[in-house]
C-alpha positions, 0 to 999 in steps of 0.5 A: 500500499505504501508503495501505491501511495507513493506513486499516486503522490508523485503523479500529483506533484508532477501534475502540479509542476507547472504552478511552480516551475515554468520551462521557457525554451528547449534547443534540441540538437539531434542524430540518428543511428538508423540501423539500430532505430535510436536518436541520439541528443543533447538538450538545452532547457531554460526554466524558471522556478517560481516557488523555492519550496520545489525539491524536485523538478521532473521532465518526462523521459520513457526509457532514455539514457542520460549523460553530462547532465548539467544544472547552471552549468555544473556537473555536480548536481543532483539527478536521477533517471527513473523509466519515466522521467529525469528528476532534478533534486539539487543545483536549480534555485529560484529564479532563472536556470538552465539545464543541459544533458545528453541523452539516448533513446530507442523508442518503441513508439512516437518516433518511427523508422519506416521503410527498409533499413540497411543493417549496420556498415563495417565501412568508415565514413570521412571522419573515421565513423562507421559509414550509416547507409540510408536506404532511399525509400526509408523515412523517419517520422513522429507522431506525439498526439496526447502524451507521447513525445517523451518516448523519443524527446525529453519533454512534458506530457502535461499539454499545460507546460507550453515552451519554445522549441528549437529543433536541429538535426543531423542527417544524410545530406540526400534527405530532407529534414522537416520540423517545426518553426522556421528553417534558419540555416542548413550547414554541411558537417561532413559527412551529413548535413545539419538543419536548424529549425526555431520557433519564436512562440511557446507550444505544448510538447505533444506538437513537436514533430520530425519528418525525414526522408526524400522529399521535394518542396513546392511553395506558394504565398498566403494572401497575408504573406505566410509562406505555404510549403507542400511536400511530396516524394519525388516520384509523386510530382505529378500528383502535387495538383490534386493533392494539395488542391485548394490549400492556399484558398482554404488558409485564406479563408480560415484567416478571414473566417477566424479573424485572427491572423495565422500565429506561426509564421509559416505553414508546411504540410508533408505526407509519410508512409504508413502513418498512424492516422489521417493527419497530425496538426504539428505547430507550423508543420502537419503530417499526414497519410501517404494515402491522401497522395492522389492523381486526378482520378484518385481525387474524384474518389478520395481527397485530402480537402477535409483532412487538410482543413482539420489540421490547418484549423488546429493551428489556432484550435488546439495550437494557438489555444490548447484545452487544459484537460481531456475533459475539454477536448472538444475545444480542439477537435469539435472546433477543427472539425467544424471549421474543416466544414466551413472551408468545404462550404466556401469551396463547394456551397451550402447544399454540400455543408448541409449534407456533410452536417446531415451525414454526421447527425445520422452517425451520431444518432446510430452510435447513440444507441450504445454510446452515452458518454457526453462530450465534456467527458475524458472518456468521450469516443472520437465520434463524440469529441469530433462530429457531436463537438462540431454539431454543438458549435453548428447549433451555437452558431445558429443560436447566437448568429454568425457575426456575434459568433465570429467576434466571440471566437476572435476575442477568445483566441486572442485573449488566450493566445499561447495559453491553455483554456477550458470550456468556461473561457469560451462561453465567457466570450459568448455571454459578452456578445449574446443573451443565448442560453449557454447554460441550456446549450451546455446541458444539451450538447455538451453534458448529455449523452445521445444526440439532439435529433429534433434540434439538428433536423430543425436547423437542416430543414432550413436548407431547401436541398435538405428539405427535399433529400429528407421528404425522399424518405417519405416515398419508402412505402409507395409503389415504384410505379407511383414514385418513378416519375417523381424519381426521374423529375429528381435525376432530370433536375439540377439538384445537388448530386446526393438527392439523385444518388439516394433515388438510385440507392432506393431502387437497388431492390427493384427489378431492372426492367422496371427501373431501366429508364432511370438507370439509363438516364443516370448512365448517360448523364456522364455524372461519375457519381451517379454512375458509381451508384449505378455500379453499386446498385445494379448487380444483376442485369439483363444481357442488353445492358452488359455492354453499357455497364462495361462502360463504367470500366473507362470512368475516372474513378478507381472505386467505380472501376474496382465494382465494375471489374468485380460484378462483370467477372462474377456475374459473367464468367465466360467473358472474364478473358475480355474483362481482365485483358481490359483491366491488365495495367490498372494500378489504382490507388496507393493501396494497388486496389485495382492491380491486386484485384486484377491479379486475384481474379486472373489467377483464379479464372480458369484457362486464363494465362496458365502460363502466367499463373505463378508470376501472378502469384509471386506479385501478390506474395511480393505486395504482402511482404515488408517492402510496402505499405501496410495498406498494400499489404493488408490488401494483398494478404486479404487476396491471398487469404481468399486464394487460399494456398496457404503457402509459407511465404504468405504465413510469414508475411502475416506473422511479420504483419502482426508486429507492425506499428499500425494497430490497424494492420496488426488487428487484421494479421492476428485476427486471421491468425487466431482464425487459422490456428483453430484448424489443426492443419494450419496450426501444424503449417504455423508450427513448422515456421518458428525455427525460420523465423526472425526472433521477434516473429518468432516470439510473437507467433509462440504468444499466438500459438500459446492462446487459449 
C-alpha cells in the first residue's frame, strides 16, 4: 500500500509542477542511428523556479539514457533517471536556471523508422566513424498526439507546460529534414547536413515533430504573406495539384473567417508512409498519410481536402490555444472538425455543407444507441469529440448568430493565445456578445449523452436541398410505379448530386426492367457519382445492358473501376478474359487496389493465361511483404487468404504483419492468424515456421500459438 501511495503522490506532484516551475525554451540537437533505430541528442532547457519550496523537478523521458547532466553549467548536481522521467533534486535555484544533458533513446513508439533499413556497416565514413547507409525509401517521422513525445524527446506530457522549441538535426545530405518553425539555416557537417529550425512562440510538447525523407518542396504565399510549403516524394511530383488542391484558398478563408492572423509565421505539410492516422496538426508542420496523395482520377474518389482543412484549423484551435485537460478536448477536435466543414462550404457551397452535417447527424444518432458518454467527458469517443463537438458548435452558431459567433471566437483566441483554456473561457466570450442561454445549451449538447435529433433536423430543414432529401424518405412505402415519375424528375433536375444518388440507392431492389429508364438516364448523364451509384446498385442485369455496364470500366474513378470489374467477372464468367484483358495494367490507389484485384481474379480464372499463373501469385506475395506500406500489404494478404494456398511465404508475411506499428494492420493480422489456428492443419504449418522466423516474429507467433 505504501508503494501505491507513493506512485499516486508522485503523479499529483508532477501534475502540479507547472504552477511552481515554468520551462521557457528547449534547444534540441539530434542525430540518428538508423540501423538500430536510435535517436541521440543534446538538450538545453531554460526554466524559471517560481516557488523556492520545490524539491524535485521532473522532465518526462521514457526509457532513456542520460549523460553530462548540468544545472546552471555545473556537473555536480543531483539527478536521477527513472523509466519515465529525468528528476532533478539539487543545483537549481529560485528564478532563472539552465539545464543541459545528453541522451539516447530507442523508442518503441512515437518516433518511427519506416521503409527498408540497411544493417550496420563495417565501412568508415569521412571522419572515421562507421558509415551509416540509408535506404532511399526510408523515412523517419513522429506522432506525438496525447502524451507521447517523451518517448523520443525529453519533454512534458502535461499540455499546460508550453515551451519555445528549437529543433536541430543532422542527417544524410540526400534527405530532407522537417521540423517545427522556421528553417534558419542548413550547414554541411561532413558527411552529413545539419538543419536548424527555430520557433518564436511557445507550444505544448505533443506538437513537436520531425519528418525525414526524400521530399521535394513546392511553395506559394498566402494572401496575408505567410509562406506555404507542400512536400511530396519525387516520384509523386505529378500528384501535387490534386493532392494539395485549394490549400491556399482554405488558408486564406480560415484567416478571414476566424479573424485572427495565422500565428506561426510559416505553414508546411508533408505526407509520410504508414502514418498512424489521417493527419496530425504539429505546430507549423502538419504530417498526413501517404494515402491522401492522389492523382486526378484518385481525387474523384478520395481527397485530402477535409483532412487538410481540419489540421490547418488546429493551428488556431489546439496549437494556439490548448485545452487544459481531456474533459475540454472538444475545444480542439470539435472546432477543427467544424471549421473544416466551413472550409468545404466555401469551396463547394451550402448544400454540400448541410449534407455533410446530415451525414454526421446520422452517424451520431446511430452511435447514441450504445454510446452514452457526453462531449465534456475525458472518456468520450472520437466520434463524440469530433462530430458531436462540431454539431454543438453549429447549433451554437445558429443560436448566437454568425457575426456574434465570429466576434466571440476572435476574442477568445486573442485573449488566451499561447495559453491553455477550458469550456468556461469560451462561453465567457459568447456571453459577452449574446443573450443565448449557454447554460441550457451546455446541458443539452455537452453534458448529456445521446444526440439532439429534433434540434438538428430543425436546423438542417432550413436548407431547401435538405428539405427535398429528407422528403425522399417519405416515399419509401409507396409503390415504385407511383414514385418513378418523381424519381425521374429528380434525376433530370439540377439538384445537388446526393439527392440523385439516393434515388438510385432506393431502387436497388427494384427489378431492372422496371427501373431501366432511370438507370439509363443516370448512365448517360456522364456524372461520375451517379454512374458509380449504378455500379453499386445494379449487380443483376439483362444481357442488353451488359455493354453499357462495361463502359463503367472507363470512368475516371478507381472505385467505380473496382466495382465494375468485380461485378462483371462474377456475373459473366464466360467473358472474364475480355474484362481482365481490359483491366490489365490498372494500378489504382496507393494500396494498389486495382492491380491486386486483377491479379487475384486473373489467378483464379480457369483457363486464363495459365502460363503466367505462377508469376501472378509471386507478384501478390511480393505485395504482402515488408517492402510495402501496410495498406498494400493488407490488401494483398486479404486476397491471398481468399485464394487459400497458405504457402510458407504468405504465412511468414502474415506473422510479420502482427508486429507492425499500425494497430489496424496488427489487428487484421492477429485476427486472421487466430482464426487459422483453429484448424489443425494450419496450426501445424505455423508451428513448422518457428525455426525459420526472426526472433521477434518467432516470439509473437509463439504467443499466438499459446493462447487458449
